[in-house]
N, C-alpha and C positions, 0 to 999 in steps of 0.2 A: 112490664116495667123494663127500663133500660138504664144501665149504669153510665152516668156522665162523670166528669171530673171537674171540680172547682179548684182553681189554682190562685195563689196569691204571690205576686212578684213585688220586689222592691227595685225601683229604678232610681239611681243617683245620677243626676244630669248636670253637666257643667254649665255655667252662665254663657249665654249667647252662643250655644252650641249649634252645630249643623243638625239638620232634621233627621229623624229616624222614622221609617214607615212601619206602622203596626198593621199587619194584614187583616183583610176581611175574614169573617167566619166565626170567631169566638164571640160569645156574648160578653162584653167587656165593660168594666167600670174603672175609670181613672180618678184617683183621689189625691190631691196635693196636700201633703203633710206640711211642707214648708217650701218657700221659694216661689217661683213663677214658671208656669208651663205654657209655652206657645203652642197653639193648636191650628192645624190646617186640615180641613176635611171637606173636600169639594169646594163650594163657594164660601164655606165658613172660615173666618179668621178670628181667633179669640185668644185671650190669655186667662188662664186659671190661676188664682192666687191661693194663699194659705186657706186651708179648710174649705175647699170647693171640690166638686166632683162632676164627672161627665160620663154618660152612658153612650156606647156606640157599638154597632156591629159592622160598620163599613170601614174601608181602609182609612187610616188617619196618620197624619204626620205630626210628630211631637219634637219640640226643641226647647232648650233652656231659655229663660228670660234673663233679667238683670242680676239675679242672685242664684246661687246653687240651689237645686231643687231636689227634694226627696219626694218620690212618687210611689204610692201604692197602686198596684194594677191587678184587679181580679179578672179572671177569664174562666168562663164556663165552656168546656170543650168536650168532644167525644173522646172516649178512652183511646190512648195510644197516639193522640195528637202530639206533634213535635213540640218540644219546649221552646219558648221564645225568650232566650236569655242571651241574645247576641250582645256583645260588648264592644266598645271602641274607646278611643281616647276621650270621648265626650260623654258616653253613657255607660254605666256599669249596671247590669241587671242580674238579680239573684232570685231564684225560686225560694220563697220562704216556707210555703206549705202547699200541699196538694191533698185533696180529700175526695173520695167517691161519693156520688149522690145518686140514689135510685129514683128515677123520675119516669112518669108515664108520658111518652112522646105525644100521645093523643090528647093529653090534658092541657088546659090553659094555665100557664105559670106566670108568676109575678117576680120581677127582679127588684129588690129593695137594697139601697145603700143608705145607711144612716150613721149617726154618731151618738153615743151615749155618754153623758157626763155625770160625774158623781162628786159630791162635796167630800171633804176629809172624813174618813170613817164611815162612808156610805156603804150600802149593801143592796143587792138585788135578791129579794127573798126567793125561796125555792120555787122554780118555775120550769115550764117547758115552752117550746115554740112549735109552730105548725110547719116547720121546714128547716132544713139544714143551712149552715153558713159558716164562713170563716171570719173571725174577729182579729183585730190587731190593736194592741195597746198603743195609744199616742203619747201619753205622758202619765206620770204617777206610778202607781203599782196596783196590781189586782191579784187576788187569789181565787181560783175557780175550784169549787168542790163538785164533783160528779162521779157517779159510779163507785163511791167509796174511796176515791182518790182526790187529793188536793194538789194544786200546782200553782206556783207563783210565777207571774209574768212581769217582765220589765218592758220599758218603751221599745216599740217596734218589734216585739215578739208576738207571733200569732198563735191562735188556737182554733180548733174546729168544734162546733156544737152540732150534733146530728138533728136536734129538735125535740124528739120525744123523750130523750134522756133528761131527768130532772137535774137542774143546775142551781147551785147557790154561789153567789159572788160577793166578796168583801174587798174593799179597796183600801189604799193607804190611809192612815190616820194623820199623816203629817202634811198633806196637801191635796189639791184637786186631782182627779184622775179622769181619763176619758179613753174610749176606744171607738174605732170605726169598724163597720162590718158590712158584709154583703150576704144576703140570704135569698134563697129561692123558695117562694111561698105559693100557696094556691091563689089563683087570680081573684077569688072573691074577697081576699083581704086587702084589695086596693084601698088605700086611705084608712085602713083599720089596723089596730094593734094585733100582733101575732102571739102575744104572750098569754099564758094561762098559769095561774098560781096553783101549786100542788096542794097546799094546806088551806082549807076553807077559812081558818081564822086569820090568814094573811090578807084576805081580800079587802078588809076594811082598814088595814094598817096604812099609815102614810108611806108613800113611795118617794124616795129622794133622788132617783135618777131622772135626768132630763134628756129629751130626744130631739135631734135635728135631722130631718129627712132630706136627702139630696136627690135620690132617684127612687121612683116608685112607679114602675111601668110594666105592663104585660109584655111577655117575650115569646118568641118562637125558639124552641130548643135547637141547638146545633144538630146537623146531620152527620 
């Protein structure tokens, strides 16, 4: 096993800003919380709008669109890799959270980015996942119970779930809630759920969370 590092950055990008180059190397996911993100990657020219995501390992140029843009940027890197928080008058970058992940470099891994939505008063019954990942609340409110501790999260606050540790989640009763996440999973879960419920009696209970998958691809781990 080798220890890698999963990082989550927040980039705030001014409208119609000059481009910024994100270097090659990290396994990267860009998720647009709000605004519009202009993308240049080789021959690719595209604009990502609200609630859209892109996976890349190659150099990529990003710039603001017509509106201010709030971007979540996950990167899987080798330990000790330099932080990518360069700021300018157009882009402000902040590292929100970093977490170690023990992965087998010889194994086939899967990168998944998705969004999980809950109705008011919804819950995720006690469960585990087959891989670790970083979540970030998009809107609403959520309370995470794990390891005998509970913690409340507000919009654009992140948390890490290792995977095997059982987790119970309850969301705000006053409105909808949603979070985005990136997980590193076994490759055989391509197109399949990673969740397992801890209590057998919960298997047959109705589940009120809804999933939207943006990225679900096999990856080569960084060197």
